[in-house]
VOPAGU-2260 file (C-alpha; in pm, 1 decimal, decimal comma):
REM VOPAGU-2260
SITE   aa  ch    i         X         Y         Z
SITE  MET   A    0   11058,9   -7573,4    7544,4
SITE  ASP   A    1   10903,2   -7420,1    7857,0
SITE  SER   A    2   10550,4   -7467,7    7724,0
SITE  LEU   A    3   10626,5   -7833,7    7645,5
SITE  LEU   A    4   10751,3   -7897,5    7998,4
SITE  VAL   A    5   10461,6   -7712,9    8161,0
SITE  SER   A    6   10197,2   -7892,1    7953,3
SITE  THR   A    7   10365,1   -8228,8    8011,9
SITE  GLY   A    8   10377,0   -8163,4    8385,1
SITE  VAL   A    9   10010,9   -8063,5    8397,2
SITE  VAL   A   10    9907,6   -8378,4    8207,9
SITE  VAL   A   11   10118,1   -8596,5    8438,5
SITE  LEU   A   12    9954,9   -8442,6    8745,8
SITE  ALA   A   13    9606,3   -8471,8    8596,1
SITE  GLU   A   14    9653,5   -8836,9    8504,9
SITE  ILE   A   15    9780,3   -8961,3    8842,2
SITE  GLY   A   16    9576,4   -9263,0    8943,4
SITE  ASP   A   17    9419,1   -9330,1    8605,7
SITE  LYS   A   18    9366,0   -9679,2    8466,9
SITE  THR   A   19    9694,4   -9682,9    8275,2
SITE  GLN   A   20    9893,7   -9609,9    8586,2
SITE  LEU   A   21    9709,5   -9872,5    8787,2
SITE  LEU   A   22    9764,7  -10126,9    8508,4
SITE  ALA   A   23   10136,3  -10041,0    8503,7
SITE  PHE   A   24   10159,2  -10100,6    8879,5
SITE  ILE   A   25    9984,5  -10436,2    8850,3
SITE  LEU   A   26   10198,8  -10551,7    8557,1
SITE  ALA   A   27   10522,0  -10438,0    8722,2
SITE  ALA   A   28   10429,2  -10616,6    9044,4
SITE  ARG   A   29   10333,9  -10935,4    8863,5
SITE  PHE   A   30   10621,4  -10966,6    8615,2
SITE  LYS   A   31   10897,4  -10794,4    8820,1
SITE  LYS   A   32   11033,4  -10624,2    8506,0
SITE  PRO   A   33   10925,2  -10261,2    8506,1
SITE  ALA   A   34   11150,6  -10138,8    8221,1
SITE  PRO   A   35   10965,5  -10313,6    7933,0
SITE  ILE   A   36   10631,5  -10212,1    8082,7
SITE  ILE   A   37   10734,3   -9847,3    8113,5
SITE  LEU   A   38   10878,3   -9844,2    7760,7
SITE  GLY   A   39   10562,0  -10003,5    7621,6
SITE  ILE   A   40   10340,9   -9748,3    7793,3
SITE  LEU   A   41   10567,2   -9466,3    7671,7
SITE  ALA   A   42   10549,9   -9592,1    7312,2
SITE  ALA   A   43   10172,7   -9639,2    7322,7
SITE  THR   A   44   10115,5   -9298,2    7479,6
SITE  THR   A   45   10344,5   -9125,8    7229,5
SITE  LEU   A   46   10168,4   -9290,4    6933,9
SITE  ASN   A   47    9825,3   -9212,8    7078,5
SITE  HIS   A   48    9905,5   -8845,1    7134,8
SITE  GLY   A   49   10073,5   -8816,2    6796,0
SITE  PHE   A   50    9769,5   -8965,5    6622,4
SITE  ALA   A   51    9538,5   -8733,7    6819,0
SITE  GLY   A   52    9746,2   -8432,4    6712,7
SITE  VAL   A   53    9744,2   -8532,5    6345,4
SITE  LEU   A   54    9369,9   -8603,2    6354,2
SITE  GLY   A   55    9302,3   -8272,0    6529,4
SITE  ALA   A   56    9508,4   -8080,0    6272,7
SITE  TRP   A   57    9324,5   -8254,3    5989,3
SITE  ILE   A   58    8982,7   -8179,9    6141,8
SITE  THR   A   59    9060,6   -7811,4    6195,9
SITE  ALA   A   60    9183,9   -7784,6    5837,0
SITE  SER   A   61    8876,0   -7964,1    5698,8
SITE  VAL   A   62    8593,8   -7813,0    5904,5
SITE  SER   A   63    8499,1   -7446,6    5915,8
SITE  PRO   A   64    8550,4   -7265,0    6247,7
SITE  GLY   A   65    8175,6   -7200,2    6284,5
SITE  ILE   A   66    8082,8   -7567,8    6254,9
SITE  LEU   A   67    8374,7   -7666,0    6476,1
SITE  ARG   A   68    8254,6   -7424,0    6744,8
SITE  TRP   A   69    7904,9   -7578,2    6743,3
SITE  VAL   A   70    8036,4   -7935,3    6749,1
SITE  LEU   A   71    8267,2   -7850,7    7037,9
SITE  GLY   A   72    7988,0   -7679,2    7230,7
SITE  LEU   A   73    7746,6   -7968,7    7176,6
SITE  SER   A   74    8010,5   -8220,3    7282,6
SITE  PHE   A   75    7991,3   -8072,6    7632,7
SITE  CYS   A   76    7615,7   -8121,1    7657,6
SITE  ARG   A   77    7506,2   -8430,1    7842,4
SITE  ILE   A   78    7207,4   -8605,3    7695,5
SITE  SER   A   79    7038,7   -8853,8    7924,7
SITE  PRO   A   80    6759,5   -9089,7    7825,0
SITE  MET   A   81    6411,3   -8996,0    7948,1
SITE  GLY   A   82    6536,7   -8691,7    8139,2
SITE  THR   A   83    6687,1   -8886,4    8427,9
SITE  GLY   A   84    6979,1   -8663,8    8477,7
């Protein structure tokens, strides 16, 4: 349970000020009903993270660790057109 709380706290801190939070502020200010907005964001976030977890588990079960390591490493490389940075 400690690891769940720590990871949740880190994600909350890392996501402060992102587009979802700004959208929630705008919607709550416009419609004056924050509860449905918060519940909708909670449901969407839960489904999104659940789907990401299932997809990640499926990928790690389907792809060999060597290929996965290369794909992960290449995903961090930035490729810019015509070498402009």
